[in-house]
C-alpha positions as CSV (number, residue, x, y, z in Angstrom):
1,M,90.2,125.2,96.8
2,K,91.4,121.8,95.7
3,K,95.1,121.4,96.2
4,P,96.9,120.8,92.9
5,H,98.7,117.5,92.3
6,I,102.4,118.0,92.1
7,Q,104.5,115.6,90.0
8,W,107.8,115.5,92.0
9,P,111.1,114.8,90.2
10,E,112.3,111.3,90.7
11,Q,115.4,112.3,92.7
12,W,113.1,114.3,95.2
13,L,110.8,111.3,95.6
14,R,113.8,109.1,96.2
15,R,115.1,111.5,98.8
16,K,111.7,111.5,100.5
17,R,111.4,107.7,100.6
18,I,114.9,107.1,102.1
19,P,115.0,108.1,105.8
20,S,117.9,110.2,106.8
21,I,119.5,107.4,108.8
22,G,120.1,105.6,105.4
23,F,118.3,102.3,105.9
24,S,117.6,101.5,102.3
25,Y,118.1,98.2,100.6
26,S,117.8,96.4,97.3
27,G,118.6,93.1,95.7
28,K,121.6,94.6,93.9
29,D,123.0,96.0,97.2
30,F,122.5,92.6,98.8
31,I,124.5,90.8,96.1
32,I,127.3,93.4,96.3
33,S,127.5,93.2,100.1
34,M,127.6,89.4,100.2
35,S,130.1,89.2,97.4
36,L,132.5,91.6,99.1
37,Y,132.0,89.7,102.4
38,T,132.7,86.3,100.8
39,L,135.7,87.6,99.0
40,S,137.1,89.1,102.3
41,V,136.6,85.7,104.1
42,V,138.2,83.8,101.3
43,L,141.2,86.2,101.2
44,C,141.7,86.0,104.9
45,L,141.6,82.2,104.8
46,I,144.2,82.1,102.0
47,L,146.5,84.5,103.9
48,R,146.1,82.5,107.1
49,G,147.1,79.3,105.3
50,A,150.1,81.0,103.8
51,S,151.2,82.6,107.1
52,Q,154.1,81.0,108.9
53,N,153.7,82.5,112.3
54,G,150.0,82.5,112.6
55,D,149.7,86.3,112.7
56,T,146.1,87.4,111.9
57,G,146.5,91.2,112.3
58,Y,145.7,91.7,108.7
59,V,142.2,90.3,109.2
60,Y,140.9,93.5,110.9
61,M,142.2,95.7,108.1
62,I,140.6,93.5,105.4
63,F,137.2,93.5,107.0
64,L,137.4,97.2,107.6
65,L,138.1,97.6,103.9
66,D,135.1,95.3,103.3
67,V,132.9,97.6,105.4
68,F,134.2,100.7,103.6
69,L,133.7,99.3,100.1
70,T,130.2,98.1,101.1
71,A,129.2,101.5,102.3
72,L,130.7,103.1,99.1
73,L,129.0,100.8,96.6
74,T,125.5,100.5,98.3
75,E,122.8,102.9,99.1
76,G,122.6,104.2,102.7
77,F,124.5,102.3,105.3
78,F,122.1,99.4,106.1
79,F,124.3,96.8,104.5
80,S,127.5,98.3,105.8
81,L,126.0,98.0,109.3
82,I,125.1,94.3,108.7
83,I,128.6,93.6,107.2
84,S,130.1,95.3,110.3
85,I,128.3,92.8,112.5
86,F,129.3,89.9,110.2
87,A,132.9,91.1,110.2
88,V,133.2,91.2,114.0
89,L,131.6,87.8,114.4
90,S,133.8,86.3,111.6
91,V,136.9,87.6,113.3
92,D,135.9,85.8,116.5
93,Y,134.5,82.6,115.0
94,I,136.8,82.0,112.0
95,F,140.1,83.9,112.7
96,T,140.5,83.8,116.5
97,P,141.9,80.6,118.1
98,P,140.4,78.2,118.7
99,Y,139.2,78.5,115.1
100,W,135.6,77.7,114.2
101,N,134.5,78.2,117.8
102,V,132.8,81.0,119.6
103,S,135.2,82.6,122.0
104,F,133.3,85.5,123.6
105,T,134.7,84.5,127.0
106,L,138.4,85.1,126.0
107,S,140.1,87.8,128.1
108,G,139.8,91.2,126.5
109,F,137.4,90.1,123.8
110,P,134.4,92.2,124.9
111,L,136.5,95.4,124.5
112,T,138.0,94.2,121.2
113,F,134.5,93.4,120.0
114,L,133.2,96.8,121.0
115,V,136.1,98.8,119.5
116,T,136.0,96.8,116.2
117,M,132.2,97.2,116.0
118,T,132.4,100.9,116.6
119,I,135.1,101.4,114.0
120,S,133.2,99.4,111.5
121,V,129.9,101.2,112.1
122,V,131.5,104.7,112.0
123,T,133.4,103.8,108.8
124,G,130.1,102.8,107.2
125,I,128.3,105.9,108.4
126,V,131.0,108.3,107.4
127,T,131.4,106.8,103.9
128,S,127.6,106.8,103.4
129,R,127.3,110.4,104.5
130,A,130.1,111.4,102.2
131,K,128.2,109.8,99.3
132,Q,125.0,111.7,100.3
133,M,126.9,115.0,100.5
134,D,128.4,114.4,97.1
135,E,124.9,113.7,95.7
136,V,123.6,116.9,97.3
137,R,126.5,118.8,95.8
138,R,125.8,117.5,92.3
139,E,122.1,118.4,92.7
140,A,123.0,121.9,93.8
141,E,125.3,122.2,90.8
142,L,122.5,121.0,88.5
143,E,120.0,123.5,90.0
144,R,122.6,126.3,89.5
145,M,123.0,125.3,85.9
146,H,119.2,125.2,85.4
147,G,118.9,128.6,87.0
148,N,121.6,130.0,84.7
149,L,119.9,128.5,81.7
150,L,116.5,129.9,82.6
151,R,118.1,133.4,83.1
152,A,119.8,133.1,79.7
153,V,116.6,131.9,78.0
154,S,114.5,134.7,79.6
155,H,117.0,137.3,78.5
156,D,117.3,135.9,74.9
157,I,113.5,135.6,74.5
158,R,112.6,139.1,75.9
159,T,115.0,141.0,73.6
160,P,113.6,139.7,70.2
161,L,110.0,139.9,71.4
162,T,110.5,143.5,72.4
163,G,111.9,144.2,68.9
164,I,109.0,142.4,67.2
165,V,106.4,144.2,69.3
166,G,108.1,147.6,68.7
167,A,108.3,147.1,64.9
168,T,104.7,146.0,64.6
169,N,103.5,148.8,66.8
170,V,105.2,151.3,64.5
171,L,103.7,149.7,61.5
172,L,100.2,149.7,63.0
173,E,100.3,153.2,64.4
174,Q,102.2,155.0,61.6
175,E,101.1,153.0,58.6
176,N,100.1,156.0,56.6
177,T,103.2,158.1,57.3
178,L,105.9,155.5,56.7
179,T,107.8,155.2,53.5
180,S,108.1,151.9,51.7
181,E,111.8,151.8,52.7
182,Q,110.9,152.3,56.4
183,R,108.2,149.6,56.3
184,H,110.6,147.3,54.6
185,E,113.2,147.9,57.3
186,L,110.8,147.4,60.1
187,I,109.5,144.1,58.6
188,R,113.1,143.0,58.0
189,N,114.0,143.7,61.7
190,A,110.9,141.8,62.9
191,N,111.8,138.9,60.7
192,E,115.4,138.8,62.0
193,E,114.1,138.8,65.6
194,A,111.6,136.0,64.7
195,Q,114.4,133.9,63.2
196,W,116.4,134.4,66.4
197,L,113.4,133.1,68.4
198,I,113.3,130.1,66.2
199,R,117.0,129.3,67.0
200,I,116.3,129.7,70.7
201,V,113.4,127.2,70.5
202,E,115.6,124.8,68.5
203,N,118.2,124.9,71.3
204,L,115.5,124.2,73.9
205,L,114.2,121.3,71.9
206,S,117.7,119.9,71.7
207,I,117.8,119.8,75.5
208,T,114.3,118.2,75.8
209,R,115.4,115.5,73.3
210,M,117.9,114.3,75.8
211,G,115.4,114.4,78.7
212,G,116.0,113.8,82.4
213,D,118.5,115.4,84.8
214,E,121.2,113.1,83.6
215,A,121.3,113.8,79.9
216,K,121.3,110.7,77.7
217,V,121.1,110.4,73.9
218,N,120.3,107.6,71.5
219,K,123.5,107.1,69.5
220,T,123.7,105.5,66.1
221,P,126.7,105.2,63.8
222,E,126.6,108.3,61.5
223,A,128.9,109.5,58.8
224,A,130.6,112.6,60.3
225,E,130.9,114.2,56.9
226,E,127.2,114.1,56.4
227,I,126.6,115.8,59.8
228,I,128.9,118.7,58.8
229,E,127.2,118.9,55.4
230,G,123.8,119.3,57.1
231,A,125.0,121.9,59.5
232,V,126.8,124.0,56.9
233,G,123.7,123.8,54.6
234,K,121.5,124.9,57.5
235,F,123.9,127.8,58.3
236,T,124.0,128.9,54.6
237,R,120.2,128.9,54.3
238,R,120.0,131.3,57.2
239,W,123.0,133.5,56.5
240,G,123.4,133.3,52.8
241,T,126.8,133.3,51.1
242,D,128.0,136.6,52.6
243,I,130.1,134.6,55.0
244,P,131.6,131.6,53.2
245,V,132.2,128.3,55.0
246,E,135.3,126.3,54.0
247,V,135.2,122.6,54.9
248,H,138.2,120.3,55.3
249,L,137.5,116.6,55.4
250,P,139.9,113.7,56.0
251,E,140.7,111.0,53.4
252,E,139.4,108.3,55.7
253,F,135.8,107.7,56.4
254,L,134.7,108.4,60.0
255,L,131.7,106.6,61.4
256,V,130.8,108.2,64.7
257,P,128.2,107.1,67.3
258,M,126.0,110.1,67.8
259,D,122.5,111.6,67.6
260,P,122.7,113.3,64.2
261,L,120.1,116.1,64.9
262,L,121.7,117.1,68.2
263,M,125.3,117.2,66.8
264,E,124.1,119.1,63.7
265,Q,122.6,121.7,66.1
266,V,126.0,121.9,68.0
267,L,127.9,122.7,64.8
268,T,125.2,125.2,63.7
269,N,125.4,126.9,67.1
270,L,129.2,127.2,66.8
271,M,129.0,128.7,63.3
272,E,126.3,131.2,64.2
273,N,128.2,132.3,67.3
274,A,131.2,133.0,65.1
275,V,129.0,135.4,63.1
276,L,127.0,137.0,65.9
277,H,129.9,137.5,68.4
278,G,132.9,137.5,66.1
279,K,131.7,140.9,64.9
280,T,134.3,141.1,62.1
281,T,134.0,137.5,61.0
282,R,134.2,137.2,57.2
283,H,135.2,133.5,56.9
284,I,134.5,130.3,58.7
285,T,136.4,127.0,58.5
286,V,135.0,123.7,59.6
287,T,137.6,120.8,59.9
288,L,137.0,117.1,60.6
289,C,139.9,114.9,61.5
290,R,140.8,111.9,63.6
291,S,142.8,112.0,66.8
292,G,143.5,108.5,68.1
293,D,140.1,107.1,69.1
294,W,138.4,110.4,68.8
295,A,136.7,112.2,66.0
296,R,137.5,115.9,66.1
297,F,135.3,118.7,64.8
298,I,136.9,122.2,64.6
299,V,135.1,125.4,63.9
300,E,137.3,128.5,63.4
301,D,136.6,132.0,62.4
302,D,138.6,135.2,61.5
303,G,136.6,137.5,63.8
304,Q,137.7,139.5,66.8
305,G,138.0,136.4,69.1
306,I,136.8,135.9,72.6
307,A,137.4,138.4,75.4
308,P,139.8,136.8,78.0
309,D,137.4,137.4,80.9
310,R,134.8,135.3,79.0
311,L,136.9,132.2,78.2
312,E,136.3,130.6,81.6
313,H,132.5,131.0,81.4
314,L,131.8,130.1,77.7
315,F,129.8,127.0,78.5
316,D,128.1,127.7,81.8
317,G,125.1,129.7,80.4
318,T,126.0,132.9,82.3
319,L,127.3,135.1,79.5
320,Q,125.2,138.0,78.4
321,G,125.6,139.9,75.1
322,Q,128.3,142.6,74.9
323,Q,127.6,146.1,73.7
324,G,126.7,145.8,70.0
325,D,125.3,142.3,70.3
326,R,121.8,143.7,70.3
327,G,121.4,142.3,73.8
328,R,121.8,138.7,72.6
329,S,123.5,136.1,74.7
330,M,126.0,133.5,73.5
331,G,125.5,131.6,76.7
332,I,122.5,129.4,75.9
333,G,123.8,128.2,72.6
334,L,127.2,127.2,74.0
335,S,125.6,125.8,77.2
336,V,123.5,123.5,74.9
337,C,126.6,122.5,73.0
338,R,128.4,121.4,76.1
339,T,125.3,119.5,77.4
340,V,125.0,117.6,74.1
341,V,128.7,116.9,73.7
342,R,129.0,115.6,77.3
343,A,125.9,113.4,76.8
344,H,127.8,111.8,73.9
345,G,130.8,111.2,76.2
346,G,132.7,113.8,74.4
347,R,134.7,117.0,75.1
348,I,134.4,120.6,74.0
349,R,136.6,123.6,74.4
350,G,136.9,127.2,73.1
351,E,140.1,129.3,72.6
352,N,141.5,132.2,70.7
353,R,143.6,131.6,67.6
354,E,147.1,133.2,67.5
355,E,146.4,134.6,64.1
356,G,143.1,136.1,65.3
357,G,139.6,134.8,65.7
358,A,138.2,132.0,67.8
359,R,138.4,128.2,67.6
360,F,136.0,125.7,69.1
361,T,136.9,122.0,69.2
362,V,134.5,119.2,69.7
363,E,135.8,115.6,70.2
364,L,133.5,112.6,70.2
365,P,134.7,109.0,71.0
366,L,134.8,106.5,68.1
367,D,133.6,103.0,68.3
368,K,137.0,101.2,68.1
369,E,135.7,97.9,66.6
370,M,133.4,99.6,64.2
371,Q,136.0,102.0,63.0
372,Q,138.5,99.2,62.6
373,E,136.0,97.4,60.3
374,V,135.6,100.6,58.3
375,D,139.4,101.1,58.0
376,S,139.8,97.5,57.0
377,Y,137.2,97.8,54.3
378,E,138.8,100.9,52.9
379,D,142.2,99.2,52.9
380,Q,140.8,96.3,50.9
381,G,139.1,98.7,48.5
């Protein structure tokens, strides 16, 4: 049997290409390393010229800092090793009397050279390893989030599919014995489950629109009021007017850099969660305001609020439906919301209101220069 071709993720390929000893290099790393080394030499020369007693003890510390920063800002520890060698040679040739002469024969220099070289190399290796461990930790966290998302999706998809199959089976097997009201009820239930599946697919499409492991979005200046209008209209088309949505907008015009479709999906998710999990929700309020250099979107409801044990896990995709939620999970929708908001450089949080119900707040950064132009235009108008 022919072995299938596997398209490995980029981060796995990168991990396979770079040997464990960390000898990777690039033009960018070379420029960073040489710039830091040159800066260290110049700084030591300036300090030596300003020194009154000729003390050069600071030289070792500056070059150790150079090695540390090189290891921190470059891949692997190839360049930190090279800079370690350069640093030791520079200490001997430039900053050890007689200056600008090789002095390997001075008493005690071989030991000083060995100790300094060892410290420099170990510093570079430890710093590089710490970076690698941090990357491994991030990848593990990403894999955990993906696992939680898959579990939430599997749970959410299985439940409505079971309902649809069950309803259609009854219609097919008992077609002649069902009353018109029973048939209508079964069709209505199947339709509700199908609508729920559509919302799951929309959330998944929102994730794929960002693409890659590090979510990125294409942001354009959008009128925040129009995004709210689109989300409220979408919500109303699905849920009718049984649960009214009250919108509060500021007097000033807010132009926010965002992906309009993704942010509309975020607000829609928050309003739908207010209905599905608020249980007693009869009214929803959406508020837009400005807080410094942030645009703030607030979605509030008058439902039963969020259980205290759920507050810490609202956005990690691990929440499953409570009894009475028809097995549906609020985890995937809120997980998507957090992913989208973070990709915009924003913040999201959920909390209970003192007067009852839940409140979700989304904050997106404003473009300062663009908003200043908008404010100036409004003032002139």
